[in-house]
Structures are given as structure tokens and as C-alpha cells.
N, C-alpha and C positions, 0 to 999 in steps of 0.2 A: 505491501500498499505506500502511495506516496504518500510525499509532506503535507500539498494542498489535501488528498481525499482524510489522513487522517484527524489532520484540523477542523473538512467542513466535519465530519463526525462529531468531534468533540462540540462545535458550536451548534451541531444540530440540537443537542440535548439541553440545550438553556432551555429554562421555561420563561415565562411571560410571567411577569411580577404581579399584576393584575388577576388576569386569569391563566391560570395556574395548572391549567388542564389541556395547556395549549404549549406545545414547543415554538420556542420562535419564528424556527423554520413553517411548523405548522400552521403562525399566523400569517406566514406570509413578509414580516419585516425583516428576518433573514436574507439575503439579496445573493450571498456570496462569500465566499472565502478565497482569498489566492496570497500567494507567498510572492515578495516582493525584496527588493535589497535596498536597505537602506543605504546613508551617506557615509558611513564607513565601512560597506560590503559587505556588511552582514545580513542573514536573512531574517525578517519580521514576516508574521502572519498577518494581514488584514482581513478582518470581515467587514462587511458590508449591511449597511441597515439602512431601515425606513424605516421614520417613523409612523405610527395609527394618522396620526395628526400632529400638523405644527403647535410644538409648545404641550406635547403631550409629554406631564409630570415622568413617567416610568423610562422616558426615554434614560437618564439615569445611572438606573437603575440595571436595566438591559445591559448598555455599555459595559458596565463594572462585572456583572455576571460575564458576559462573556471573557470579557481579560482575565477573571479570577478560574474559569472553566479552563481557558486555555493554557492557562497558566499550569495548573494544576496537570493538563493533561502530556507537560513539557517543553509548554511553548514559551521559549522567556521573551522574546519581543514581537508583542502583540498590542496591534492600533486597532481601533475601530476608527468605519469612516460611515457618516451618515450622509447617506444620498437621497435627495428630496423632488429631486426628476426622473422619471414621474412619480406624482404622489405614489402614495399605499391606497390601498382599493381593498374593501371588504371582499371582492373576487378573488384575491389574493390567497384567500384560506384555505388550506387542502380539505381534502374530504374526510381526509382523517380528522382534521380539526375539526371538519363543520359536526362530526358523529361525536366527538368528544364535547363538545357545545352539550350537545343535546342530551349526553350521556350524564353530564354536570348538571341537567335541569333550568340550560340557559336555550333559550331559541337562537340559533342561526342565522346569520343575517342573509337577504332576498340578494337578489342581483343589483349590482348597485348601479345608481343613475347615471345614464352618458350624457357626459357633457364636453362642451362644443365650447370653447372660450370662458369668458368670464362667468364665475358662479353668481347668478340673481339673488336676492336678497329676499324672502320671503317671508311675511311673518305669521301665515298660515299653519293649522293642523298639518301636520305630516301624515300621510296615508302611509298607514306599515297594513300587512297581514298578516301577520304569524301564525304560526300553529304552536298552541300548547306542545310544548318536548314531555309532558310527562306525559296525557292522554292523549295527545294526537288533536284535538278538536280546534278546527277553524274558528268555532265563535272565541273572540278573544275582546277585550277592549285595553285600550290605552289607562295605564293610573297614573303614571309622570313621565314626561318628558326626560327626566333626568333623574337615573338608577348611582348605583352604587362609585360607577365611574362615568366621565363625560360619553364614551362612548355605546353605553346601555339605558336604555330606556326600559320603564319597569311598566308590565300587561298582567290583567287579571284572566286567565279562561271560565268563561261563559258555562263549561260545561262539569268542570269540576272546582272549580271555584277558587282553586289555589295560583297563587300568585308567583310569577315568573319575569325574569329577565331574558331581554332582545339585545342583541349584540345590532347596532344600529349599521345600516349598509352605507357605505362613503366613497 
């Protein structure tokens, strides 16, 4: 196994600090791992990540966790590069990640909205139709647009009456 493959395997096991049922790879935040030459000629592992949104408070923890995991795997020189273009999309969550969200009682996002050009400011209610991750019922209602983290909204199932969080489409 090459140095890059070993580094990618180690980085791929880092968990998201806000949704620990997902790895950064499952979430689509881990964009890649490369081995680059430093100015002094030594090799450094460079992990590239894209935050779920600008200003994500978990970004520093993601970076630190990647550095620690790669250091623990034997890589002394580690850098984390933040890549903002293209911006992260909830469409990047893997099928394994979507299944892990459902298993943890969270509703995974539907398809992300397609946009070209600037994002228009809308103050109206966001229309989503998440199914209940517990019983699968489609009849659900929005409780709050804001959940435990900015990337989640709170819903309640009209069938089983259980509350659940929905990961927002971005």
C-alpha cells in the first residue's frame, strides 16, 4: 500500500464532530489526501476538506482530528487544506452515510437545490418532505427550522408522533 493510500485510509476513519455516526468521508467533507514535498524537501500529507457551510464551527475540530489521526498513523508532517470551490453539497453524502443517518434516527437530506448564479434571499418557509426515519411515514411536520446544529431542522412524525432531526439540503 502506498503512503497516499495509507494516509487516505487513516483520514477516512475520522468522524464528524457534530454527527459522529458519519466519517468525514461519508459526509463528503474529506475531498482527498495527497503527499506533497515541503520546502525543505521532506514529504507532508495534505488532507483537503470542504466545510458544509462557510463559518461551520466544527471546521477547527475536523482539522485537529485529521491531524491527530494522521499523526497517530505515523505521519509526522500533516497539513489540512480547506477547499471552498466548489462549495459542499448535501448530495456528497455517501449512500453509506445516508443509511447511517437513518439508523441513528436522523432524516437524511433529499436532493440539494440546483442553483446557477447568486443565491436569492427568500424569507418564506422552506418546503421539505422528509420521511420519518423511525417508522417511514411521509406525513411529517416542521417543528423548528433550527436543530441542535445549523445544518439540521426539527420535525415531528404525524404517524408515530416521534420528533426527529432532518439534515438540511444544501
